[in-house]
C-alpha positions as CSV (number, residue, x, y, z in Angstrom):
1,M,35.4,12.2,24.3
2,S,37.6,14.0,21.8
3,N,39.8,17.0,22.8
4,R,38.9,18.8,19.7
5,D,36.0,21.3,19.5
6,R,32.5,19.8,19.0
7,I,31.5,19.5,15.3
8,Y,27.9,20.7,15.1
9,L,25.3,19.7,12.6
10,S,24.7,23.2,11.3
11,S,25.7,26.2,13.4
12,P,25.3,29.9,12.6
13,H,27.9,31.4,10.2
14,M,28.2,35.1,10.1
15,G,29.5,36.8,6.9
16,G,30.9,40.0,8.4
17,L,28.3,42.5,7.1
18,E,25.8,41.9,9.8
19,Q,27.4,44.2,12.3
20,Q,27.1,47.1,9.8
21,Y,23.3,46.9,9.7
22,I,23.0,46.2,13.5
23,A,25.2,49.3,14.2
24,E,23.0,51.4,12.0
25,A,19.9,50.2,13.9
26,F,21.6,51.3,17.2
27,E,22.9,54.6,15.8
28,T,19.4,55.6,14.7
29,N,17.8,54.1,17.8
30,W,15.5,51.8,15.6
31,I,16.0,48.8,17.9
32,A,12.3,48.2,18.4
33,P,10.2,46.1,16.0
34,L,10.0,47.7,12.5
35,G,12.4,50.2,10.9
36,K,14.7,50.5,7.9
37,N,16.2,47.0,8.3
38,V,12.9,45.3,8.3
39,D,11.6,47.2,5.3
40,A,14.9,46.6,3.4
41,F,15.1,42.9,4.4
42,E,11.6,42.3,3.0
43,S,12.3,44.1,-0.3
44,E,15.7,42.5,-0.7
45,M,14.3,39.0,-0.1
46,A,11.4,39.6,-2.5
47,S,13.9,40.7,-5.1
48,Y,16.1,37.7,-4.6
49,L,13.2,35.3,-4.9
50,G,11.5,37.2,-7.7
51,C,8.2,37.4,-5.9
52,G,5.8,40.3,-5.3
53,G,6.5,40.9,-1.6
54,A,7.5,39.6,1.8
55,V,6.6,40.1,5.5
56,A,9.4,39.6,8.0
57,L,8.2,37.7,11.1
58,S,9.4,36.2,14.4
59,S,9.5,32.6,13.0
60,G,8.7,30.4,10.1
61,T,5.9,28.9,12.3
62,A,4.3,32.3,12.5
63,A,4.4,32.5,8.7
64,I,2.6,29.2,8.4
65,H,0.0,30.3,11.0
66,L,-0.7,33.5,9.2
67,S,-0.9,31.8,5.8
68,L,-3.6,29.5,7.2
69,I,-5.5,32.4,8.6
70,L,-5.3,34.2,5.3
71,L,-6.7,31.1,3.6
72,G,-9.6,31.0,5.9
73,V,-8.7,27.8,7.8
74,E,-11.0,27.5,10.7
75,K,-12.1,24.9,13.3
76,D,-12.7,21.4,11.9
77,D,-11.4,22.3,8.5
78,I,-9.1,19.7,6.8
79,V,-5.5,20.6,6.0
80,F,-3.2,18.2,4.1
81,C,0.4,18.3,5.3
82,S,3.7,16.5,4.6
83,S,4.4,13.9,7.3
84,L,8.2,13.8,7.0
85,T,8.9,17.2,8.6
86,F,9.4,19.1,11.8
87,V,6.3,19.6,14.0
88,A,6.3,23.3,13.2
89,S,4.9,22.5,9.8
90,A,1.7,21.2,11.4
91,N,1.3,22.9,14.8
92,P,-0.3,26.0,13.2
93,I,-3.1,23.7,11.8
94,L,-3.9,22.9,15.5
95,Y,-3.7,26.5,16.4
96,Q,-6.7,27.1,14.1
97,G,-8.6,24.1,15.5
98,A,-8.3,22.4,12.1
99,V,-7.6,18.8,11.4
100,P,-4.2,17.7,9.9
101,V,-4.2,14.8,7.4
102,F,-0.7,13.6,6.7
103,I,0.8,12.7,3.3
104,D,3.8,10.3,2.8
105,S,7.0,11.1,0.9
106,E,8.1,9.8,-2.4
107,P,11.5,7.9,-2.7
108,D,12.8,10.1,-5.6
109,S,13.0,13.3,-3.5
110,W,11.9,12.4,0.0
111,N,9.3,15.1,-0.4
112,M,5.5,14.8,-0.6
113,S,4.3,11.9,-2.7
114,P,2.0,13.0,-5.6
115,E,0.5,9.5,-5.6
116,A,-0.4,9.7,-1.9
117,L,-1.7,13.3,-2.3
118,E,-4.0,12.4,-5.2
119,R,-5.3,9.4,-3.2
120,A,-6.0,11.7,-0.3
121,F,-8.0,14.1,-2.5
122,K,-10.0,11.4,-4.0
123,T,-10.8,9.8,-0.7
124,Y,-12.1,13.1,0.8
125,A,-13.9,14.1,-2.4
126,E,-15.9,10.8,-2.1
127,K,-16.9,12.0,1.4
128,G,-18.0,15.4,0.0
129,K,-15.1,17.2,1.6
130,K,-11.9,18.8,0.5
131,P,-9.0,20.5,2.4
132,K,-8.7,24.2,2.8
133,A,-5.0,24.1,2.1
134,V,-2.1,21.8,1.4
135,V,1.2,22.4,3.3
136,I,4.0,21.0,1.2
137,V,7.5,20.9,2.8
138,N,10.7,21.2,0.9
139,L,13.0,18.8,2.8
140,Y,16.7,19.3,3.6
141,G,17.1,22.0,0.9
142,Q,15.3,20.4,-2.0
143,S,12.0,21.5,-3.6
144,A,9.2,19.0,-3.9
145,D,7.8,17.9,-7.3
146,Y,5.6,20.9,-7.8
147,D,4.6,20.2,-11.4
148,R,2.7,17.1,-10.3
149,L,1.6,18.4,-6.9
150,R,0.3,21.7,-8.3
151,K,-1.6,19.9,-11.0
152,I,-3.4,17.9,-8.4
153,C,-4.1,20.9,-6.1
154,D,-5.2,23.1,-9.0
155,Y,-7.7,20.4,-10.2
156,Y,-9.3,20.4,-6.8
157,E,-8.9,24.2,-6.5
158,V,-7.0,24.0,-3.2
159,P,-4.1,26.5,-2.5
160,I,-0.6,25.4,-1.5
161,V,1.4,26.7,1.4
162,E,5.0,26.1,0.5
163,D,7.1,25.4,3.6
164,A,10.5,26.4,2.3
165,A,12.0,26.7,5.8
166,E,14.8,24.4,4.8
167,S,15.2,25.3,1.1
168,L,15.9,29.0,0.8
169,G,18.0,29.4,-2.4
170,A,16.9,26.2,-4.0
171,T,15.3,26.2,-7.4
172,Y,12.5,24.3,-9.2
173,G,12.7,24.8,-12.9
174,N,13.2,28.5,-13.4
175,Q,11.5,29.4,-10.1
176,M,13.0,30.0,-6.6
177,S,11.9,27.8,-3.7
178,G,9.3,29.7,-1.7
179,T,7.5,31.1,-4.8
180,L,5.8,27.9,-5.9
181,G,2.6,28.1,-3.9
182,K,0.0,30.7,-3.0
183,F,2.2,31.5,0.1
184,G,5.9,30.7,0.8
185,V,7.3,30.2,4.2
186,L,11.0,30.9,5.1
187,S,12.8,30.3,8.4
188,F,15.9,32.0,9.7
189,N,16.4,29.8,12.8
190,G,19.9,29.4,14.1
191,N,20.5,26.2,12.1
192,K,19.2,27.4,8.7
193,I,21.4,28.3,5.7
194,I,21.1,31.9,6.8
195,T,19.9,33.1,10.2
196,T,18.6,36.0,12.1
197,S,19.1,34.1,15.4
198,G,15.3,33.4,15.3
199,G,12.9,34.7,12.6
200,G,11.0,33.9,9.5
201,M,9.2,35.4,6.5
202,L,6.0,35.0,4.6
203,V,6.3,35.6,0.8
204,S,3.7,35.9,-1.9
205,D,2.7,37.6,-5.1
206,D,-0.6,38.5,-3.4
207,L,0.3,41.9,-2.0
208,E,-3.2,42.5,-0.5
209,A,-2.9,39.3,1.4
210,L,0.6,40.3,2.7
211,S,-0.9,43.6,3.8
212,R,-3.4,41.7,5.9
213,A,-0.6,39.5,7.2
214,R,1.3,42.6,8.5
215,H,-2.0,43.7,10.1
216,Y,-2.5,40.4,12.0
217,A,1.3,40.2,12.9
218,T,1.2,43.6,14.7
219,Q,-1.7,42.7,17.1
220,A,-4.2,43.7,14.4
221,R,-4.1,47.3,15.4
222,E,-6.4,49.5,13.4
223,K,-5.4,52.9,12.0
224,A,-6.6,55.1,14.8
225,I,-5.0,57.5,17.2
226,H,-6.1,55.2,20.1
227,Y,-5.7,51.5,20.3
228,Q,-8.5,50.0,18.2
229,H,-8.8,46.3,17.5
230,E,-11.4,44.5,15.4
231,D,-9.6,41.2,14.7
232,V,-7.5,38.8,16.8
233,G,-3.9,39.8,16.3
234,F,-0.5,38.3,17.1
235,N,2.9,39.6,18.1
236,Y,4.7,38.1,15.1
237,R,6.9,40.9,13.6
238,L,10.6,40.6,13.3
239,S,12.7,43.1,15.2
240,N,14.7,45.7,13.3
241,V,17.9,44.5,14.9
242,L,17.4,40.9,13.8
243,A,16.4,42.1,10.4
244,G,19.8,43.7,10.1
245,I,21.4,40.4,10.7
246,G,19.3,38.9,8.0
247,R,20.3,41.6,5.5
248,G,24.0,40.8,6.1
249,Q,23.3,37.1,5.8
250,L,21.4,37.4,2.6
251,R,24.5,38.9,1.0
252,V,26.4,35.6,1.4
253,L,23.5,33.2,0.7
254,D,24.7,32.1,-2.7
255,E,28.2,31.5,-1.3
256,R,26.7,29.4,1.5
257,I,24.7,27.4,-1.0
258,Q,27.9,26.6,-2.9
259,Q,29.6,25.6,0.3
260,K,26.8,23.4,1.3
261,R,26.9,21.6,-2.0
262,E,30.7,21.2,-1.8
263,I,30.3,19.6,1.6
264,F,27.7,17.2,0.2
265,E,30.0,16.3,-2.8
266,K,32.9,15.5,-0.5
267,Y,30.7,13.2,1.7
268,S,29.3,11.6,-1.4
269,Y,32.7,11.1,-3.1
270,E,34.3,9.6,0.0
271,L,31.4,7.4,1.2
272,S,29.2,6.4,-1.7
273,G,31.4,3.3,-2.4
274,I,30.3,1.7,0.8
275,N,27.7,-0.9,0.0
276,G,24.4,-0.2,1.8
277,I,24.7,3.6,1.9
278,Q,22.6,5.9,-0.3
279,F,22.6,9.7,-0.1
280,M,19.4,11.8,-0.5
281,P,18.8,12.0,-4.3
282,E,18.5,15.3,-6.2
283,K,15.8,15.4,-8.8
284,G,16.6,16.8,-12.2
285,S,13.7,19.3,-11.9
286,G,15.6,21.6,-9.6
287,K,18.8,22.4,-7.7
288,S,19.0,21.6,-4.0
289,T,20.9,23.7,-1.5
290,R,21.9,20.6,0.3
291,W,21.1,22.4,3.6
292,L,21.9,19.2,5.4
293,T,23.7,16.2,3.9
294,T,21.5,13.2,4.6
295,M,21.9,9.6,3.8
296,I,20.2,6.3,4.5
297,I,21.7,3.1,5.8
298,D,20.3,-0.3,4.7
299,P,20.6,-2.4,7.9
300,E,20.1,-5.6,6.1
301,I,23.2,-4.9,3.9
302,I,25.4,-3.2,6.5
303,G,24.3,-5.0,9.6
304,T,24.0,-1.9,11.8
305,S,21.6,0.9,12.7
306,V,21.5,4.7,12.5
307,S,21.5,4.9,16.3
308,D,24.7,2.9,16.4
309,L,26.4,5.3,14.0
310,I,25.1,8.4,15.8
311,G,26.4,7.0,19.1
312,Y,29.8,6.2,17.6
313,L,30.3,9.7,16.2
314,G,29.0,11.3,19.4
315,K,32.0,9.7,21.3
316,D,34.2,12.1,19.3
317,D,32.0,15.1,19.8
318,I,30.5,14.9,16.3
319,E,26.9,15.8,16.2
320,S,24.6,13.8,13.9
321,R,20.9,13.1,14.0
322,P,18.2,10.9,12.6
323,V,16.0,12.5,9.9
324,W,12.7,13.9,11.0
325,K,10.4,11.5,12.8
326,P,7.2,11.5,10.6
327,L,4.3,13.4,12.1
328,H,1.9,10.5,11.7
329,L,4.1,8.5,14.1
330,Q,4.2,11.3,16.7
331,P,2.0,10.8,19.9
332,L,0.6,14.3,19.3
333,F,-1.0,13.1,16.1
334,K,-1.8,9.5,17.0
335,D,-5.4,9.8,15.7
336,A,-4.6,11.6,12.5
337,V,-5.4,10.1,9.1
338,Y,-2.3,9.2,7.0
339,F,-1.9,8.4,3.3
340,A,1.1,6.3,2.4
341,H,3.0,6.5,-0.9
342,E,1.5,3.2,-1.9
343,S,-0.1,0.2,-0.2
344,G,2.3,-1.4,2.2
345,M,5.1,1.1,1.5
346,D,5.4,3.8,4.2
347,I,8.4,5.8,2.7
348,S,8.5,8.4,5.6
349,K,8.8,5.6,8.2
350,I,11.5,3.9,6.2
351,L,13.5,7.1,5.8
352,F,13.2,7.8,9.5
353,E,14.3,4.4,10.5
354,R,17.3,4.4,8.1
355,G,18.2,8.1,7.7
356,V,20.9,10.2,9.3
357,C,21.9,13.9,9.0
358,L,25.6,14.6,8.9
359,P,27.5,17.7,10.0
360,S,26.9,20.2,7.2
361,G,27.8,23.6,8.7
362,T,29.5,26.1,6.3
363,N,31.9,27.1,9.1
364,M,33.1,23.5,9.4
365,S,36.7,23.3,8.2
366,V,38.0,20.9,5.6
367,D,40.0,19.1,8.3
368,E,36.9,18.8,10.5
369,Q,34.9,17.3,7.6
370,S,37.7,14.9,6.8
371,F,37.8,13.8,10.5
372,V,34.0,13.1,10.4
373,I,34.5,11.1,7.2
374,N,37.4,9.1,8.6
375,Q,35.4,8.3,11.8
376,M,32.5,7.1,9.6
377,K,34.8,4.9,7.6
378,A,36.3,3.5,10.8
379,F,32.8,2.7,12.1
380,F,31.9,0.8,8.9
381,D,35.3,-0.9,8.8
382,E,34.7,-2.3,12.3
383,L,31.4,-4.0,11.3
């Protein structure tokens, strides 16, 4: 093992202003859920994204769950969902007793394949069924192809839940990621581009729906002097202290995006010349944050595997990981229906087998990234 400090995939990076908002929460004794920081964080995020409003929550998973409730998803309903994603994108479907149907990625963006989505809609339409919602994930900082995906969903009159947990600050055309569906979902987990330690947000232009989300997220307590409850509620609100962290983090978001993109550019410049390596493409329809720098290795050309590279880097305390294991390959969803990009071409599976995420933290020094790059070059030189 190396004597140097471990180089992480994407660790929290404070900007300096967080303490100011946390101190204010302590000084005013608003350390319990709700308070000035929560209200301000919601309004500041809505202003940044250019959307109608936002609800600060305990996690991005909670935001997905509430969006499905607001869309009336119930037991045995069908919900289409990206397959190449973290399990949190689909777990809320199970919370509602609904049935997830997984959609493959496209090679151009690694995000949901419009071809596979359209085939899924046609297949279920022939059965006299259609999904209640489509959960579209923006992978590794890049928005999906919403022009094509929205056209399909609009034709079948099915709303989109945009899982923008990994893409805060990205754009698609002239819109911000998170504002491209009926509901947008943000995550402030510790590894995200900005963090509140743990937390998330539901955003939308539908202010009435967001009001109901606040109601459900605070145990569905009715306006009465006593504790009155008419709906099932959840303890999903973000605390005022953590919202203060979020306010400070939001101030440096654009700086973090620029840093993430510079990290990607350095990796790409130094390593793209190696035959058999290809970095995640960026579609011309938008700007990715490059939350994580990811690449694929062609084993037939290079003669090695992702696991070998990960193991090699790990010996020097460099953290790297495979890309998400597709949900249709997870034991939890072994019986789920899956629509591939095209016949005989399972893009999500290929990306999982060949893809690797590289250290991309904005608090990684230039020397640390150079060390990672040199170790990768040494690995490939030894083949």
